[in-house]
N, C-alpha and C positions, 0 to 999 in steps of 0.2 A: 918471379915477380907477379903479383896479382894485377888484374886489369885496372883496378882503381889506382894502384900505385903508379902504374905505367903512364896513365893519362895525366897524372898530376905532377910528373917529374920535370926536372930541367928548366926551372925558371932562373934566368940570369939576372939576379938582383943588381949585380955590379954594373952591367951594361945599362940597365934601366936607370939607375941613379946617375951614372956618369953622363948620360944624354940629357937628363933633366938639369943637371948642374951646368952642362955646357950651353944649353939653349936658354936656361932660366925656366923654372917651373911655370911661371905665368905665361910664357910663350906657348907652352904645350897644353896647359889647363888654365884657362884665362882668368878664373876666379880663385886661383891659389896663389897667395903672396908669400909663401914660406920659403925659407932656406931649406935646402935638401942635403942630407948627408947619409952615409952608409956606415952602420955599426957592424963590425965583423968581430965575432967573439964565439969561442967554443965551437967553431965550425959553422956558425950561422951568419948569414948576411941579411941585415935588417934595414930596409929603407926607413929613414927617419926624417920627420919634418920639424923645423924650428920656427915658431911664430914669436914675434916680439911685441904682441899686444894689439895689432891692427884689428879693427872691427869690420864685419861685413863680408869676409871671404867665405868660401864654401864651407859647409859644416864638416867636410872631411879633414880640414886642418884647423878649424876654429870652434872650440867648444861653445862659446857664446852663441854662435850661429846655430849650433845643434840644439841647444837647450832653450834658447829664447827666440831668435828670429824665425827659425823653421817652425817651431811650435806655434808662434803667432800666425804664420801663414796657414798652418793646418786648421786653425779655428775657422777660417773662411771656407774651408773645403768640406768640413764634416758637420753633421748636425748633432750638437751636444745638448740641445734643449735648454733646460734651466741651468745646466752646468756651465754654459758658455760664459756667463758673467763672472762666476768665481774663477774660472780658468783664466780669463783676461786679467783679473786682479793678481793671481798667482804668477803669471808670466811677467807682469809689470814689476812685481817685487823681485822676481828672479833676475830681471834685466838690471836693476839697480845693484843687486848683490853681486852678480857675476862681474859687472864692470868694476865694482869696488875691490873685488878680490884680484882683479886683473887676470881672469881665468884664461884669456887668450895669450898670455905670456907663458908659452907651453912648448915642451918638446914631446912629440908623439912618436913612440917607438914602433917599428914594424908597420909603418903607415904607407900603404901603396897608392893612396889617393883614390880609393874606391869607397863606395857606399858601405860595403862590408868587407873588411879585411879578414882573410883566412890566414891563420898563423902557421899552418902546416905542421912541420915537425918540431917547431919551437914551442916548448911547453914551459918556458920561463928559465931555461938553463942560463946560468951566468947573470941572473937578474941583479944580484947585489953588486957585482963588479960593473955592470953596465950603468946602473944608476949612480954609482960612485963617480964614474968617469964623467957622466953627464952633469952631475951636480957641480963637479969641479969646473967644468967649462961653462955652465949656465946656472950659476948659484941663485939667480932671481926667478927662475922658471919653474912652473909646475912640470912634473913628468907625467906622461899619460900613455895608456895603451887602449886604443879603441877596439870595438867589436869583440868583446870578451863575453862568453856565455858558457854555461855549464853543459850544454848539449853538444856543441861542436867539439869541445875539448875540455873536460873538467879539470885537467891537470894545470892549465894556465891560470884560471882564477884561484885555484888552491895555492899555487906558488906566489901569486901576487898578494893574496891575503896574508900569507905567512910572512911576507916581506914588509908588511905594514902599509900596503896600498889601500886607498879608500875606493870601494866599489860603488860607483854612482850609476844607478839605473838610467839607461838612455832611451831604449825603444822596446816595443814588442816586436819580435821577429817570428817568422812562420817557418817551421821546419818539418821535414818529412823523413821518417826513419827508414822506410823500406818502400821504394817506389813501385816495385812489382806488386806488393801487397796493398799499399795505402793509396797509390796514385793510379796505376794502369787500369785497375778494374772499375774505377769510378765512371758513372754514366756521363758526368760532365767532361771527363777526359776523352771518352769514346766519342762524344759529340764534337769535341775539339778536333780529334783526328779525322772525323768525317768532314768537318768544315774544311780542313786542309785538302783532303782528297777532292772535294767539290770545287775548290777555288781555282784549279788549273795552275797553281803555283808549283815551282820546282824547288825542292830543298837542296842546299849545297853546303858542305863544310868548306869554308873559305880559309886558306892558309896564308896566302900572299896577296892581299888586296892591292889593286892598282890605286893610283892617287884618286881617280874618279870614284872608285868603289868606296874607299875610305871616307871621302867627302860625303857620299850618299848615306853611309851608315851613320856617321856623326850627325848629319842633318835629320835623319829619322829619330835618333835618340833625343836630339834637342826639341823636336816637335812635341815629343811626349813629356820628357822629364824637365825640360827647362821652360818651354813656352806654356805647356798645359799645367804643370805642377809648380815648380819653383826654380827661380834663378840661383838659389843657393845649392842646388845640385851641381856636382862638378861639371864644368863646361869644357868638355874635351875638344881638342882639335884633331884633324885628320892625322897630323904628324904624331900626336900622342897615341892614337889608335894603332898606327903602323908600328910604333916603337913597342907598345905593350904586346902586340902579336909577335913581333920579331924576337922579343926577349922570352917568349913562352909564357907570359903572364896571362894573356887573354886568348881564348879560343872563340871562333866565330862561326855561327851557322846562320844562313840567310835563306830567304824565300824569294825567288825571282818570278816575274810574270813572263808571258810568252815572248816579249821583246827583250828579255834579259835584264829588265829594270828590277833592282832590289826593292821590294815592297815591305819587308819585315826583316828584322835582324835580332839575333840573340847572342850577346857576347858574354862569356862565362869564364870563371876561374875554377880550377880544380887543384886542390891540395890534399894529399892523402886520399881519404875516402869521402871527402866532402866537396860539393860543388855549390857555387853561388853565381847569380847572374847580375852583375852590376851595370851592364849596358844592354838595354832593351829598347827597341824602337820600331815604329811602323809609320806608314804614310797616313797621318791623321786627316788628310783631306778626303780620303776614301770613306764611303758610308760605313756606319757601325755594323751594318748587316754583313759586310765583307769579313768580319771576324778576325782582322789582322792582329789585334792584341792577343786574342786567344791562340792564334797560330804561332806568334812569336814565343809565347809561354810554352806552348806544346813542343816546339822544336827543342827548347832547353830541357824540358822534362823527359822527352824521348831519349836525348843523348845521355842524361844522367841515369835513366832506367836501364838503358842498354849496357852501360858500363858499371852497373852495380854500385852507384854512388848514393850517399845520403845528400839531402838538399837543405842548405840554409837559404831560405827564400827571402831573406832580408825583411824589411818592414813594409807596411802599406798593403792595400787591396786584401785585407784580412778575410773578408767573406768569400771572395773569389778563390783564395788559396785554401781556405778551410773546406770549401766544396770539392776541392781536388786533393784532399787527404792530409793537408798540413795541420799542425797544431802549434800553439803559441809557446814561446819561451821569452824570458827577459834577457835583454842584452845590456851590458854595462860598458862604461868607460872607466878604467881604473886610473886613479890619480895618486901620485906620490908627492907629499908636501911636508914631510917631517923636517926638512932643512929650511923651511920658510917660517916667517913670523907666525905666531899663534893666531893673529887676527885674519891671516890668509888661509889657514888650514882648518881651523875648527868649524867654521860654517859649512864646510863640505860634508862633515859628519851629519849635521842637522839636515842638510838638503838630501843626503842619501836616505835618511830615515823617512822624511816626508814623501819622497818619491816612491819608496818601497811600500809605505803604508797607505798613502792616499791616491797617488796618481796611477801607478801601474795596474792596480786592480780595476780601475775604471777603464783604462785603455784596453785591457784584456777582455773585459765584458763587452765593450763596444767594438772590438776587433779593429782597433786603430793601428 
């Protein structure tokens, strides 16, 4: 078995879903209001969320939040210049349209409640049978698959398109093909490594966090992704963190100060030969000169490089990631709607075209 296969093996999807069902998803991820189920088919176990139209939940379960609410918040964080007003108009129109379509009445397949789902060895096997079962159980719901892109695995989008799914562009993601070639030799990465060495922090691979450590890691994540960026990011609890690590979903690397306090953390998922880091955090009360964000990112990159992994760096911080060897790709959410009335399905084709032709090129140019 190759090194990359070994580090990404043995995720217990059944235990993960069963605990979410037992406690209630909202207990473990406070802004997730979905029902949780496990689809088992053709040897695959796929965590799946079911939303019944509620608005305002995290974008990991609510397409309206992903395409409208999160986009609206992003306008306040980036400088679009003269494009800001047209963007506001487009988002306002999208808001009305997605609400009319009831886009949040949706079943999302293989949804792990992460900013980026890696689908691992599932390339769409049994797709027709899975959708037939779900349509029978949820005839009024869209079906969806988040985090689909042609770089991570070209077979899944090919299978979805062949089965009649609509590919709706969602984000620009930043990917790195070969970390030894594209990442490790970069001056910015060497500076990040030097910053870590000068910091006096000690890096540790954490496997079984205590309650206090889990609380600290979640607090660091929330400082960055919830308080600084958006409350629409998944709001994990310490109990979710411990569950995700115990099930083998999440790996954790931390940097401690001389007193043992965790100052930065990188939580990442490995499936096959691809890694992504959905949980990153650092003590934002420390001065920027401490370089804790750079250290957190470096810890993840160093792990991926050492294990020969490709990196799906998710969205955001495009310039930072590009300077460290990443390049852009388009990520999609695939929707199945052929069982729904024409007025609910056909607008998605138009939206997909508009996003592909007008929005994604601008986002790629501006590294959003």
